[in-house]
N, C-alpha and C positions, 0 to 999 in steps of 0.2 A: 483388304486382301493380304497386305503384308503382315498385319497382326494375326491373321488366321494361320500363317505358316510359322511365325515365331512362337506362338503358344504351343507348349509341349503336347498337350492333349490333342490339339488339332493336328499337329505335325504327325503324331502317331496314327491318327485316324486317316489322314491323307496317304501315309505310307501304306497302310493296309488296303486302302481303296486302289492304290496303284497295283498292289499285288493281286487284288481281286480282278481288276481290269485285265491284267495279263493272263490270269488263270482261266477266266471265262472265255476270252476271245481266242486263246491259243488252241481251243478245240477245233476251230475252223481254219487254222493256219495252213496256208499252201493250197487251199481248195480253189481251183480255177473256175468252178461252176457252182459256187455256193448259191447264187441267184442269177437271174437272167440279165438284169439291167447293168450291174456293175461290170459284166464282161464287155459290154459295149463301151462303157465309159473308159475302161482300161485300154481297149483297142484304139479308140479315138485319141486318148491321151498319148499313147505311144506314137501314133501317126503324126500328132502335132509336133513331136520332137524331130520328125523328118520333114517338116515344112508344110504339112497338110492343115487345112483350116476346117473347123466344124461348119456345117451348113453349106459351104461351097464345095469342098472335096469329099466330105463324109457327112451324112445327114442324120440329124436327130433334133428333137425339139427342146432338149434340156438347155439351161443357160450355159453360156460360155465358161463361167467361173467353175462349174462342176468339172468340165473337161480339163480346165487348167489345173485343178487340184490333182487329177490323175496324171496329167503330164508332169507335174512337179514330183509326184511320187516316183514315176518311172525315170525321171532325170537323175535319180540317185544311182542308177545302174542296174537296178533290179528290173527284169522284164516280166517276171512272174507275178502272181497275185500277192505275194508277200510284200511287194512295194506299197500297194494301196492299203493292204490290211494293217501294215505297221503304222501308216499315217492315220488310218481310221481308229486304231487303238489309242494313239496320242489324242485324237479328237474326243474319243469316248472318255478318256481320263480327264480331259479339260471339262467335259460335261459333268463328270462326277465331282470335281473340285468346286465348280460353280453351284451345283445342286447342294452340296454339303454346306457351302458358305451361306446360301440363302436359307437353307433349313436351320442353320445355327442361329439365325435371327428370330426364329419362331419357337424353338424348343431346345431341350438339352442336347448335349453332345452325343449321348448314346442313341437317342432317337434319330438325330440328324445322320449319324453314321448308318443306322439300320435302314432308314428310308433311302439313302443314297445307294447302299448295297442292293436293295430291292430294285432300284432303278437300273443299275448295271445289269442285273440278271434279266429284267424284263426287256431291255433293249435287244438282247439276243433272242429272247422268246418271240419278240415282234419282228424278227427278220433283219435287225440292224447289227448283226454280229460280225459282218465281214466288211462290205463297202457300199451299202445303200446310201443314197444321198442324205437321208435323215441324220445319220451320224455326223455328217459334216456341217450341217446348219444348226444343230442343236446348241453347240457352244456359243454361237453368235446370238441366238435368241435368248439364252440364259444370260449372256453378257448384257443384252438390252435390259432384262429384268434387274440385274445387279446394278446397272447404272441408274435405274429409276427408283432405287431405294431412297429413303429419307427425303421426301419431297419438301420438307421444311428447311433442309440444309442449304446454306448459302451457295454451295457449288451445284445445286440441282439443275440450274439452267444450262450450265456447261455440260454436265453429265447427260442431260436429255439430248443435247445436240450430238454427243458421241454415240448415244444409243441409236439415234436415227441413222447414223452412218453405218453402224453395225448391222442394222436392218437392211440397209442398201446392199451390203456385201452378202447377207443371207439370201436376198432375192436373186443374186447371181449363182446361188447353189440350187435353189428351187423356187419357182415363182409362187408356189402355193403358200409361202409364208406371208404373203401380202396381208391377209386378215389379221395376223399377229402384229405386223408392223403398224397397221391402222389402229388397232385397239390400244397398243402401247403408246402410240403417238397421241391419241385422244386422252389417255390417262395423264400424260405429261401436260397437255394443254389445260386439262381440268384443274390440275394443281397450280399451274401458272395463274389461272383465273382466280382460284381461291386465295392465292397470295397477293392479289390485288392488281394483276397485270391488266392494262386497259384493252379495250376492244381492238384498237389499232395495233397494240403490242401483240395480241393474240394472233391477229391476221399475219403480222410480219413473222412471228415465230412459226406459224403454220407453213408459210412459204419457205422458211429456212429448213424446217423438218422435211418438207417434200423435196426440196433441192438436194439435201444430203442423202435422202433415201434413193433418189433416182440417179445420182452421180455415177456410181459404178456401172449401171446398165447403160446410161447415156454415153459413157466413154467407150464401152464395148461397141455400141452401135456406130459411134463416130469412126472407130477403127475400121469397121466393115464398110462404111460409106467410102472411106479413103481407099480401101482395097477394091472398090467397085462391087462389093457384095452386099450392099444395103438391102436390096430386095430379097436376097436369099435369107438374110438375118430376119427381116420382117416376117417372111412367110413362116419360117421355122419357129420363131419366138412369139408370134401372135396369131396369124391366120390359121395355122394348122390346129391350134387348140380347139377352135370352134368348128372345124371341119371333120374332126374325128368323131365317129359315132360312139355312143356309150354302149357297154356290154348289156345284154338282156337283164342281168341281175342288178345292174346299176350300182347303187351305193349300199345295198342291203342284202347281199348274199348271206346265207345262214352262217357259214363259218366266219365271215367278216364281222357280222353282228355279234357272234360269240366272243371274238377277240375284243371288239370294241366295248362290249358290256362289262368286261373286267375292269378296264380303265374308268369307265363311267361309274361303276360301283365303288371304286376307290374314292372318286371325287364326291359322290353323294354321301358315302360313309364319313368322309373327312369333314364335309360341311355340317352334317348333322351333329357330329361330335363337337365341332367348334361352337355350335349354338347351344347344345344340351349338356355336354360333359365337361370338356376342358378347353378353354379358349387358347389360341396361340399367344406366345409371349409378345409378339409384334403384330398387332391387328392390321396395321397399315400394310405391312408386307404381305400378310395373308390375303388381304383384299386384292392386292396387285397380282399375286400368283393365281388367285381364283379367276380374275379377269383374263389373265394370260391363258389359263387352261381352257376357258370357254372359246377363246379365239383359236387355240390349237385344234379344238374339235371342228371348228369351221374349216381350218386348213385341211384336215383329214377328209372332210366331206365335200370339199370344193370341186374336185374333178367329177365328171359324170360317172366314172367307174371308180369304186373304192376297193383297194386291195388291203389285205390284213396288215401288211407291213407299213401302210400309211400311218397306222396308229402308233408307230414308234415316235412320231412327232409329238404325241400327247403324253408319252410315258413320264418324262421328268416333271411336267406340270401336274399330272395326276398324282404322282407320288408326293409332291410338295403339298397339294391340297389335302391329301390323306393324313398329314402329320397329326392333327388332333385325335384321329381315330387310333393311331399307332403310338401315341405319346407314352413313354415309359412311366410318366408321372400320373397317368390315368388309371382307371380300374383294371385295364388289361396288363398293366405294367409293361415289361419288355417282351412278354411272351407273344403278344399279338404280332408285333413287327417281325420277330424271328420266325414265327409260324408262317407268315406270308412269304418271307424269303425262302423258306424250305419248300413251300408249295410251288413257288416260282421255279426253283431249281428242279422240282419234280416235273413240271411242264417242259422245262428246257431239255431234260433227258440227256445230260452230258455224255453218258456212255454210248447211247444210241447215236447221238449226233457225231461223236468222234468216229464211230464206225462208218457212218454215212459219208463223212468227209473223206476217210481213207478210200472208201469204195469209189467215190467220184474222182478222186485224184488218180487212182489206178485205171479207171475206165477211160478218162480223157487221155491218159498217157498211152494206153493201148491203141486208141483211135488215132492219135497223132503219129505214133510209130508206124502204123499201117499206111497213113495218108502221106506223110512227109516225103518218101522217095518219089512220089508221083507228081508233086507240085514244086513250083519254084517262085522266085521273087520277081520274075520278068513277065511271062505270058501264060504259064500253066497255073492258073489260079483255082484254088479250092473254092467251091460255093456251098455255103451252109444254108440250105433252104429252110431247114428246121433242125435245131440242135444247138450245141454250145458255141457261142461266138468266140470263146477262148481258143477254139481250134485254129483260127487264123494265126494267132501269135504263136501257139504251140508248134505249128508246122512251118512257121516262117514263110507262109504263102503270100503271094500278092492278093489284092482285093479285086473282085470282079465287078463291083458296082459301088457307087457312092452311097446308095441306100443299102447298107451292109447288115443292118440288124435283121435277123430272120423274121421277127414278128412284125416287121413293117410290110414287106412284100407279100407274106403269106397270110396276113390277118385281114379278113374281110372288112373289119371295122375301120381299117386305115385307108381304104381304097381312095377316098376323096381328100385325104389329108396329107398326101405325099407330094413331093415335087415332080414325080413321074407317075405315069400310069403303071400300076403294078403288073398287069398282064404283059404290056409292051416291054417293060424292063426285064421281066422274067424271060420272055422270048428272046430278047437281045442277049442276055447272059447265056442262054442255052445255045445260041448260034456261035458263041465263042468256044463251044465244045469243052466245057470244064473237065479236067481229067478225073476229078472226084466231086461227087455231090453228096451232101449229108442230109438225111431226112429222119423224121421220127414217126413211130407207128400211130401216134395220136397227137393232135394239136393241143396247145395250151390256151388257144383263143379261137374265136369263130373263124373258120378257114375261108380264104378267098377261093371259091370253087373254080373259077377260071384258071387261076394260077396253079391250083392243085392238079387240075386236069392236064395242063401243059407238062408239069413235072412228071406226073405218072406215066404219060405216054412216052416221054423221052427215056425214062428209066427202063420201061419194059422193052423198048426197041434197041437201046444202045449201051446199057450198063449192066454190070454184074455186082452182086453183093460182095464187098471186100471185107468188112469187119462190122460186127454188131455188138453193142454194149448196152447194158441197162443203166440208166442214169435217172434217179428220182422216179422210178417206176415206169419210165418210158424206154422203149427200145430205139436206140439211136443207131442208124445204119449208115456206113460210108459205102457209097457205090462207086466203083471204078469203071471208067469207059472201056468198052471192049475193043 
């Protein structure tokens, strides 16, 4: 990696990749409602700085490490989305550097740069342009791939151990990277076997791999046990995954399949070109990224419900597998790679996305301006039944429940997977007489009918419309208590 930076051509490429990272991601800068999930991660991260603990004080099923990342971002002093967006940009740049380094082993510098640029654009196309979890675990997974290069090198055994530790940290960002960790671990063991390691040596190495991979999660669990929250951790991090129902469309909604087919087409085209047109300079590295890409696809499809932004986990691997198809030394020369970059920019629609960002920023600001005088940090708590979780931070309101994510209590698919009964918790919140309740004109998931009826009855009897804004095509209304 040191040689990569000291080489003049590589240094220039990395400089322009840094500029591209900033330019692409600046479009969403300051947007507090770019997507649903990161608003919750941000809120929990801020509350951690005030002594609150995930799973015990505020509930979600994501790994502790992801919330710690957002807490670290907000520890810089930024309370707004800029905190985690800046950290996500650093992570995206690290993803770009590692992608370029791996691509450089398989092709020329021009192709490596073009493929990495394509990857940066596609990350934002696939919803990882702000603070989705994928942008934070991708450098760790690419780091695993980088460590597993050169299996014949004398340092491979030590690098393989480091790779497994990186995988362990990635699991603390999102558990669905497990198939990637397993595939890369098996790859390392296979090359140990080829190098002559004995059966007992392979067993011992497997145990070391597993131990390193589980250490970060085990340490977090131990901390919760010492806090007396071991059961809360276990329910959130294990049990709830199997209790949540899958959405009716499951893994194969039409728009999700459309997004996924683009990545798969890149992979199929790249593999065909590698066999029929121009092979990669380093066949061993190509086999490694091909295996990694297949495991990334398993990561995407592992949950019972697949959303389009899950495919962001596949983007770097798909671009690396596509290298033979886009190689500037092949029949398409450099035109094919540049054409794909331009097509990706067209799908990204930077001008439209910038305007959408500004509209969301303004809408959330108007809602928070209307709500803030009616709530406080003590007892007059805002309740977002359905709408931007970011409103809690924007209005500096106290929190009415530990199940604070709107799509948990309001989502019918979550009814059996929560630490509380959603209808009972909704009734309890309503008994506290929230000064403001936020709702949306249409749900983003299958609604919990019992919860919806409770909220509808209370709004009709005791609340008046205070402010309504359009955010991503939904009418978000803040209701003030009469």
